[in-house]
C-alpha positions as CSV (number, residue, x, y, z in Angstrom):
1,M,-5.9,16.9,-4.9
2,A,-4.3,14.3,-7.2
3,W,-1.1,12.5,-6.4
4,E,2.1,13.9,-8.1
5,Y,3.7,11.0,-9.8
6,S,7.1,11.1,-11.6
7,E,6.9,10.3,-15.3
8,K,8.7,7.0,-14.7
9,T,6.3,5.8,-12.1
10,K,3.5,6.4,-14.4
11,Q,4.9,4.5,-17.2
12,L,5.8,1.5,-15.2
13,F,2.5,1.3,-14.1
14,L,1.0,1.6,-17.6
15,D,3.4,-0.9,-19.2
16,A,2.5,-3.4,-16.2
17,I,-1.1,-3.2,-16.7
18,H,-1.0,-3.5,-20.5
19,G,1.4,-6.4,-20.3
20,K,4.5,-4.8,-22.1
21,P,7.3,-7.1,-22.8
22,G,10.0,-7.0,-20.1
23,T,7.4,-6.1,-17.4
24,H,6.8,-8.5,-14.4
25,L,3.0,-8.6,-13.4
26,G,2.2,-12.2,-13.2
27,E,3.5,-15.6,-11.7
28,I,6.6,-17.9,-12.0
29,E,5.9,-21.7,-12.4
30,N,7.6,-23.6,-9.2
31,P,9.3,-20.4,-7.7
32,D,12.2,-20.7,-5.5
33,G,10.8,-17.9,-3.1
34,V,7.3,-16.6,-2.5
35,G,6.4,-13.8,-0.1
36,E,3.1,-12.2,0.6
37,Y,2.3,-8.8,2.3
38,G,-0.9,-6.8,2.9
39,S,-4.5,-7.6,2.8
40,I,-7.2,-7.0,-0.1
41,I,-9.7,-5.9,2.7
42,C,-7.3,-3.2,3.7
43,G,-6.7,-1.9,-0.1
44,D,-3.3,-3.2,-0.8
45,A,-1.8,-6.7,-1.2
46,M,1.3,-8.2,-2.8
47,R,2.3,-11.6,-3.7
48,F,6.0,-11.6,-4.8
49,M,8.1,-14.7,-5.9
50,F,11.6,-15.0,-7.7
51,R,13.5,-17.9,-9.3
52,C,17.2,-18.6,-8.5
53,D,20.0,-19.7,-10.5
54,K,21.0,-22.3,-8.0
55,H,24.6,-23.0,-7.0
56,P,25.4,-26.6,-6.9
57,T,26.8,-26.9,-3.4
58,D,26.3,-23.6,-1.6
59,P,22.7,-22.2,-1.5
60,L,24.1,-18.8,-0.2
61,Q,25.7,-18.2,-3.7
62,D,22.2,-18.8,-5.4
63,V,21.4,-15.8,-7.7
64,I,18.0,-14.4,-8.3
65,V,17.6,-14.3,-12.2
66,E,13.7,-13.7,-12.5
67,A,11.0,-12.0,-10.3
68,K,7.3,-11.5,-10.5
69,Y,4.2,-10.1,-8.5
70,L,0.7,-10.1,-8.2
71,T,-0.5,-6.7,-6.6
72,F,-3.7,-5.6,-5.8
73,G,-3.4,-1.7,-5.3
74,C,-3.0,1.5,-6.6
75,T,-0.8,3.3,-9.3
76,S,2.2,3.4,-7.0
77,A,1.8,0.0,-5.6
78,I,2.0,-1.5,-9.2
79,A,4.9,0.7,-10.0
80,A,6.8,-0.2,-6.9
81,S,6.3,-3.9,-7.5
82,E,7.7,-3.3,-11.0
83,A,10.6,-1.2,-9.6
84,L,11.6,-4.2,-7.1
85,C,11.5,-6.8,-9.9
86,A,13.8,-4.6,-12.0
87,I,16.4,-3.8,-9.3
88,L,16.6,-7.3,-8.5
89,E,17.1,-8.7,-11.9
90,Q,19.4,-5.8,-13.0
91,G,21.6,-6.1,-9.8
92,H,22.2,-10.0,-9.8
93,Y,21.2,-10.4,-6.3
94,T,21.7,-13.3,-4.2
95,P,18.6,-13.9,-1.9
96,I,20.8,-12.7,1.2
97,K,22.0,-9.7,-0.6
98,A,18.4,-8.8,-1.5
99,L,17.6,-8.5,2.1
100,E,19.9,-5.3,2.0
101,I,17.2,-3.3,-0.5
102,R,15.4,-0.7,1.2
103,N,12.2,0.9,0.3
104,S,14.2,4.1,-0.4
105,D,15.9,2.2,-3.1
106,I,12.5,1.4,-4.7
107,V,11.5,5.2,-4.3
108,R,14.7,6.3,-5.8
109,Y,14.2,4.1,-8.8
110,L,10.7,5.5,-9.3
111,E,12.3,8.9,-9.2
112,G,10.1,9.9,-6.2
113,L,6.9,8.8,-4.6
114,P,4.3,11.2,-2.9
115,A,4.6,11.2,0.8
116,Q,1.4,9.5,1.2
117,K,2.4,6.5,-0.9
118,I,5.8,5.7,0.6
119,H,3.9,2.6,2.1
120,C,3.7,1.1,-1.5
121,S,7.5,0.7,-1.5
122,V,7.4,-0.6,2.2
123,M,5.1,-3.1,0.9
124,G,7.5,-4.5,-1.7
125,T,10.4,-4.8,0.7
126,E,8.4,-6.6,3.2
127,A,7.0,-9.2,0.6
128,L,10.7,-9.5,-0.9
129,Q,11.6,-10.4,2.9
130,A,8.9,-12.9,3.3
131,A,10.1,-14.3,-0.2
132,V,13.7,-14.6,1.0
133,F,12.6,-16.4,4.4
134,D,10.6,-18.8,2.2
135,W,13.8,-19.4,0.0
136,A,15.8,-20.2,3.2
137,R,13.4,-22.7,4.4
138,R,13.2,-24.3,1.2
139,R,17.0,-24.5,0.7
140,G,17.9,-25.5,4.2
141,V,19.5,-22.1,5.1
142,D,19.4,-21.3,9.0
143,L,19.0,-17.3,8.8
144,R,19.3,-17.0,12.6
145,L,23.1,-18.5,12.1
146,L,23.7,-15.6,9.7
147,G,22.4,-13.0,12.5
148,I,19.3,-12.2,10.3
149,D,16.2,-11.6,12.5
150,I,13.0,-13.1,11.0
151,H,10.6,-11.5,13.6
152,P,8.3,-14.6,13.6
153,D,6.0,-13.4,16.2
154,E,4.9,-9.9,14.8
155,E,1.6,-11.2,13.5
156,D,0.7,-12.5,17.1
157,G,1.6,-9.1,18.9
158,R,-1.0,-6.6,20.2
159,I,-3.2,-4.9,17.5
160,V,-2.5,-1.1,17.8
161,C,-4.3,-0.1,14.4
162,K,-7.5,-2.1,14.2
163,C,-8.8,-0.6,11.0
164,F,-5.4,-2.2,9.2
165,S,-4.6,-5.0,11.8
166,I,-1.2,-3.5,12.4
167,T,0.6,-5.0,15.4
168,E,2.9,-3.3,18.0
169,P,5.8,-5.4,17.2
170,Y,5.6,-4.6,13.5
171,L,5.4,-0.9,14.1
172,R,8.3,-1.0,16.4
173,R,10.4,-2.4,13.8
174,K,9.5,-0.2,11.2
175,I,9.7,3.0,13.3
176,R,13.3,2.1,14.0
177,E,14.2,0.9,10.3
178,L,12.7,4.0,8.7
179,N,13.5,6.4,11.4
180,L,9.8,7.4,11.7
181,R,9.5,10.2,14.1
182,T,5.9,11.6,13.9
183,I,2.6,10.2,13.3
184,P,1.9,11.5,9.8
185,E,5.3,9.6,8.9
186,V,4.1,6.4,10.5
187,I,0.6,6.5,8.5
188,N,2.6,7.4,5.1
189,A,5.1,4.5,5.7
190,T,2.8,1.7,7.2
191,K,-0.9,3.0,6.9
192,A,-1.3,2.6,10.8
193,G,-3.5,5.3,11.8
194,G,-4.6,6.2,8.3
195,A,-8.4,5.5,8.6
196,C,-10.4,6.2,11.9
197,M,-7.3,8.0,13.8
198,A,-8.6,6.6,17.1
199,C,-5.1,4.9,17.7
200,H,-3.0,8.1,17.2
201,Y,-3.2,9.1,20.9
202,A,-4.9,6.3,22.7
203,P,-3.1,4.8,25.5
204,G,-0.4,2.4,23.9
205,G,-1.1,4.1,20.5
206,I,1.1,5.4,17.8
207,Q,2.3,8.5,19.7
208,D,3.2,6.3,23.0
209,I,5.0,3.8,20.8
210,L,7.0,6.7,19.2
211,D,7.7,8.2,22.5
212,D,8.9,4.8,23.7
213,V,11.1,4.0,21.1
214,W,12.9,7.3,20.8
215,G,12.9,7.9,24.5
216,Q,10.8,11.1,24.5
217,R,7.2,12.1,25.9
218,T,5.1,14.4,24.0
219,L,2.4,16.3,25.8
220,R,-0.6,17.0,23.8
221,V,-3.0,19.6,25.1
222,V,-6.4,20.5,24.2
223,P,-7.6,23.9,25.3
224,G,-9.0,23.6,28.8
225,L,-7.8,20.0,29.5
226,G,-4.8,18.6,30.9
227,P,-2.4,16.4,29.0
228,A,-4.0,13.0,30.1
229,E,-7.4,14.3,29.4
230,S,-6.4,16.0,26.0
231,A,-5.1,12.4,24.7
232,A,-8.3,10.8,25.6
233,A,-10.4,13.5,24.1
234,V,-8.7,13.3,21.1
235,A,-8.9,9.5,20.6
236,D,-12.5,9.4,21.7
237,A,-13.5,12.2,19.3
238,A,-12.1,10.2,16.4
239,S,-13.4,6.9,17.4
240,S,-16.8,8.3,18.0
241,A,-17.0,10.2,14.6
242,F,-16.0,7.1,12.8
243,G,-18.1,4.7,14.6
244,N,-21.2,6.6,14.5
245,G,-20.8,7.3,10.9
246,Q,-20.4,11.1,11.1
247,I,-17.9,11.3,8.5
248,P,-19.6,12.8,5.6
249,L,-19.9,11.1,2.1
250,V,-20.3,14.3,0.3
251,S,-17.6,16.8,0.8
252,Q,-18.8,20.6,1.6
253,E,-15.6,21.8,0.3
254,P,-15.0,23.1,-3.2
255,L,-13.5,21.0,-5.8
256,P,-9.6,21.4,-6.1
257,W,-9.9,23.2,-9.3
258,Q,-12.0,26.2,-10.3
259,V,-13.8,24.3,-12.9
260,S,-17.3,23.6,-13.9
261,A,-19.0,20.4,-13.2
262,Y,-18.8,19.6,-16.8
263,Q,-15.0,19.8,-16.6
264,F,-14.7,17.8,-13.4
265,A,-16.8,15.0,-15.0
266,K,-14.5,15.2,-18.0
267,R,-11.4,14.5,-15.8
268,I,-13.3,11.6,-14.3
269,E,-14.1,10.2,-17.7
270,K,-10.5,10.4,-18.8
271,A,-9.2,8.6,-15.8
272,V,-11.7,5.8,-16.1
273,E,-10.6,5.4,-19.8
274,E,-6.9,5.6,-19.2
275,Y,-6.5,3.7,-16.1
276,V,-9.9,1.8,-15.0
277,R,-11.2,0.5,-18.1
278,P,-7.9,-1.3,-19.2
279,L,-7.7,-3.2,-16.0
280,L,-11.5,-4.4,-16.2
281,K,-11.1,-5.5,-19.8
282,Q,-8.3,-7.8,-18.9
283,D,-10.9,-9.7,-17.0
284,G,-13.7,-9.4,-19.6
285,G,-15.4,-6.5,-17.7
286,D,-16.2,-3.1,-18.1
287,I,-17.6,0.0,-16.6
288,E,-20.5,2.6,-17.4
289,I,-20.6,6.1,-15.4
290,V,-24.2,6.6,-14.8
291,D,-24.1,9.8,-13.0
292,I,-21.8,12.4,-11.2
293,K,-23.1,14.5,-8.4
294,N,-20.5,16.8,-6.7
295,N,-17.9,14.1,-5.6
296,L,-20.0,11.2,-5.9
297,V,-19.7,9.1,-8.9
298,Y,-22.5,6.5,-9.7
299,C,-21.2,3.7,-11.5
300,R,-22.1,0.0,-12.8
301,L,-20.0,-2.7,-13.8
302,E,-20.5,-4.5,-17.0
303,G,-19.3,-7.9,-18.8
304,A,-17.8,-10.5,-16.7
305,C,-17.5,-8.0,-13.8
306,A,-21.2,-7.5,-13.6
307,A,-21.8,-11.0,-12.5
308,C,-18.7,-11.2,-10.1
309,R,-19.3,-11.7,-6.4
310,G,-16.6,-9.3,-5.8
311,A,-18.1,-6.4,-7.9
312,S,-18.8,-4.1,-4.7
313,Q,-14.9,-4.7,-3.6
314,T,-13.8,-4.1,-7.2
315,L,-15.7,-0.5,-7.3
316,K,-14.5,0.2,-3.7
317,L,-10.8,-0.8,-3.7
318,M,-9.8,-0.4,-7.4
319,V,-12.1,2.1,-9.3
320,E,-12.7,4.7,-6.3
321,R,-8.9,4.2,-5.1
322,T,-7.8,5.2,-8.8
323,L,-10.2,8.2,-9.1
324,K,-9.2,9.2,-5.7
325,E,-5.3,9.2,-6.7
326,V,-5.9,10.6,-10.4
327,V,-8.6,13.1,-10.0
328,D,-9.4,14.1,-6.3
329,E,-9.1,12.1,-3.1
330,R,-12.4,13.2,-1.9
331,I,-14.3,11.2,-4.8
332,R,-16.7,8.4,-3.3
333,V,-17.9,5.6,-6.0
334,I,-21.7,4.3,-5.6
335,Q,-22.7,1.1,-7.1
336,V,-25.8,1.3,-9.0
């Protein structure tokens, strides 16, 4: 089913993609801090930057006066990026003080986010943190002397979620910071485990890390198997189904609304017109819907986007993701 966004979230997204004055999508020339988080390959990526009114003698008294971003992602990712910039500019934060901003502050500013989209707010705070670390390096501020952990070794840690390249040190930090207690909460906040699911109950996987962080041990039993065999069976089944291509492209379930194929197609066309086409036209492109069969949407890109080497990624990571959120999460976009 479609995600339930607040009116404020939807308005911030639309204002940003249409370049309304006062929005923050773009870049700052000669920024004082730049931070990146995420990966386009994984579906969400953010480049965040800010400019400071610099104090003449004490960098700790620098004040953030401008913030901008380049975000590749969904409605909530764009809106969360806008919210972060607005919070910073309206609050007159120093970079050090900005480290106190939590993803819950972004969610509150947006008047709520679907649970499955909390990771978009986490992406914003992670990119902000990286930008503050960059500012500190440029201004000669030793964050360690201030008692601030810059966790430099997280990228080199053991990979727990191979689908999204998420490491164990990062997972442990976010589990503690965000008080994550269950696998669904971890997925919503970090995306870890949100694809093939093989890391849910694998040895050293998400459940084992949760148990270790919170000092508990949860038995997971499949009928007819003991706890250890149950964990292995769950992990093997998920990994096998994903790796062997057994996840079907066409859903056998009924569509979320009791509507005709014509009405379903009109919902898709409306979503393309309101959300997808404006983004493509910014780059001189366009899109044509060729056919719709069940939850498969056959499309071709036009204009500048048709000749782009990244056309297939645009269809998968922008067009399909948008239709999943606005119309139905089981939609698949096929390039023709």
